[in-house]
C-alpha positions as CSV (number, residue, x, y, z in Angstrom):
1,M,87.2,-72.2,-53.9
2,K,83.4,-72.7,-53.8
3,T,81.2,-71.5,-56.7
4,K,77.6,-70.4,-56.5
5,R,76.6,-74.0,-57.5
6,D,78.4,-75.3,-54.3
7,K,76.7,-72.8,-52.1
8,I,73.3,-72.9,-50.4
9,S,70.7,-70.3,-51.6
10,L,68.8,-68.4,-48.9
11,G,66.4,-66.8,-51.3
12,F,66.3,-63.6,-53.2
13,C,66.8,-59.9,-52.5
14,L,66.6,-56.6,-54.3
15,R,70.1,-55.0,-54.7
16,E,70.8,-51.5,-55.7
17,V,73.2,-51.1,-58.5
18,E,76.2,-48.7,-58.6
19,T,76.0,-47.8,-62.4
20,R,73.6,-48.1,-65.2
21,D,76.1,-50.5,-67.0
22,E,75.7,-52.9,-64.0
23,A,71.9,-52.9,-64.5
24,L,72.4,-53.3,-68.3
25,K,74.6,-56.3,-67.7
26,A,72.0,-57.9,-65.4
27,W,69.3,-57.2,-68.0
28,D,71.5,-58.8,-70.7
29,A,72.0,-61.9,-68.4
30,G,68.2,-62.3,-68.2
31,E,67.9,-61.1,-64.6
32,Q,64.9,-59.2,-63.4
33,V,65.6,-55.5,-63.0
34,F,63.3,-53.1,-61.2
35,A,62.9,-49.3,-61.4
36,W,62.0,-47.2,-58.5
37,H,61.2,-43.5,-58.1
38,E,60.9,-41.7,-54.9
39,M,57.2,-40.8,-55.6
40,D,56.3,-44.5,-56.4
41,E,55.0,-46.7,-53.6
42,K,56.9,-49.8,-54.9
43,P,59.4,-50.8,-57.6
44,A,58.1,-51.6,-61.1
45,C,59.5,-54.5,-63.1
46,V,61.5,-53.2,-66.1
47,T,59.9,-54.5,-69.2
48,S,62.0,-52.9,-71.9
49,L,65.4,-51.5,-72.6
50,E,63.8,-48.1,-73.2
51,M,62.4,-48.2,-69.7
52,L,65.7,-49.2,-68.2
53,N,67.3,-46.2,-69.9
54,N,64.6,-43.8,-68.5
55,Y,65.8,-44.2,-64.9
56,P,69.0,-43.1,-63.2
57,A,71.4,-45.7,-61.7
58,D,70.2,-44.9,-58.2
59,G,66.6,-45.8,-59.2
60,L,67.4,-49.3,-60.5
61,L,67.4,-52.6,-58.5
62,V,68.4,-56.1,-59.5
63,W,66.5,-59.2,-58.2
64,E,69.3,-61.6,-57.2
65,R,69.7,-64.9,-55.4
66,V,71.5,-64.7,-52.0
67,Y,74.0,-67.5,-51.3
68,V,76.0,-68.7,-48.2
């Protein structure tokens, strides 16, 4: 079975998270997490755990690498 290391990266994308725990896990792993609100024009980079906790799960996005 191929691992991410064996695959080719196509770039990055913003992925919606299902739960706040998923966003917290990404934050703990050092991945960039973004918060988005319907009234905002664009997502804002989460800069603290407090900021992450102030958004619902459906307002959180994770910046991740896309592989094939």
